[in-house]
Phi, psi and omega in degrees: 000138177282330180223127177228120177249127187227120174050045183281128180227147180212129179249139167245097187069241177260357182271129177274105177285323176227137184229095176057048182286127181223126173194171179218161180226144185249151176292147178080003180230148177260124179258122176273118180259103192252147173177157175296168174302134180082012184282339182119008183296305184294324177299317178298314181298320182291327177289317179301320185272359175088006179280337177230154173266156177257154175279328177198166179107179183230147171227121178245125175244116185052042178069008177260148185279107182282341180283316186262347178225060186297325181293320178295318183285332183301332179289344180267354187241137168250129189230125172248102182290166183301315178261095189297103183279118181228152174269101190293339180273354179271153174279155186304305181299317180302317182295318181292322177294320176299315181296318178298322178298327178295335177266009176089008177282146179203170174057222184298321182296318179296315180295321180295315180293321179297314179299318180296318181292321176299321180288312185295328182263005178069029183260001182305315180293341185254004192296337182257014176262155173287142182302323181296345179275349190263158179288169180296324178301315178291325178295324176295323176297319179296317178300320179291319177299319178296319180295336184257354191302327183264013177057058182287159177274331181239129181241128181240122182242119183257107181052056187287345185249005180298129175083005179274149175281168186305320180292316178297323181300313180297318181297316180291321176303312181298320180295317179298316179296323178294316180298321187290348183299326181233023179226166165266120188237129177245126180249106180269124185199167169242012181261108185299322184298326179296316182293315180296331183285323190227353186263148174259330181238155184223135168238129179246125180238143176209133181053038175082003181241143175282122181259338179202143176209104185196176173288153180299320181296321179292319179301319181286318184288336180287347179266116180273353186278152176250148179253128171253130183245112182255131175230132179230171178281340183259162172291141183253157177240126182300332180297334179295335187247015188296340178269356186277316184169197175286125189232153174200163175283149182266200185288341181262025177068220187282001175271354185223132179239138175255129180241121178259124186209154174261357179230076186297328181297313179293323180294321178298317179299317181294320179295315180296328177293319177298318179300317181291314183297326185257007177052048180275149176266107185285129172265312179198154172221103185247156183233137177203164172285162181297135172264176185298325181299316180291320176299316179300314181299319179296314184293316186280342178263358182292000000 
């Protein structure tokens, strides 16, 4: 394993930010580190990268102790924090050369790595512009280029796609997938669609505790339940469907109900009976296997 986190704990006063957190990440795979806001994602990332100390536990990066030798391990890690800190008055190339110098790169190697990062992140046309002139999408590319300038073995990205438009989102996703081919990459986020789009492994954390750690395919296949999604023109009441299965409102509020069941045929009949009895105007009744968002909601609300 390129990264192993074992029984990691962190206290802020009497509050446990992390409680015996344990997981690992493999090279060549993208691990989605998921959790609600305040779950402990950023605290975990900051401890791994040496920005915070831990109260107990172990972090091994390429078998080196990240807790007791953070400076040595920092050279093995590339980190893009949630709030991407950039010097807006610096030029793109200038900033990357400055960043490489902080990792001890110089001379031909620094110029070579800067040129490679400009090419890989699509920043060549923008290299002579000031960072402050560029869009958020390009600034995220600069942050990623900086995280990769010293050729780290482990790359940690904390909410790298927040605030991007759809085109920028696709570009950054493709870039992350390209980077992950020869790195261990951790994508910390609360956006389920990002994880389903590009991750192979998933860790779910809530209130400082790991609730699930498995491959994305295993998480989905372990669920035998089917989801029925009902949408009508009228507002719905969950009490009408309480005999059908596990129910909740969907993304369209009270116009949409989600029904989780192991017997979809019987559930469909019961739903249609409710529609008929209450003279509801049906828009759609769709069936699908559980997606990551529904699995996440179940796990974190348990």
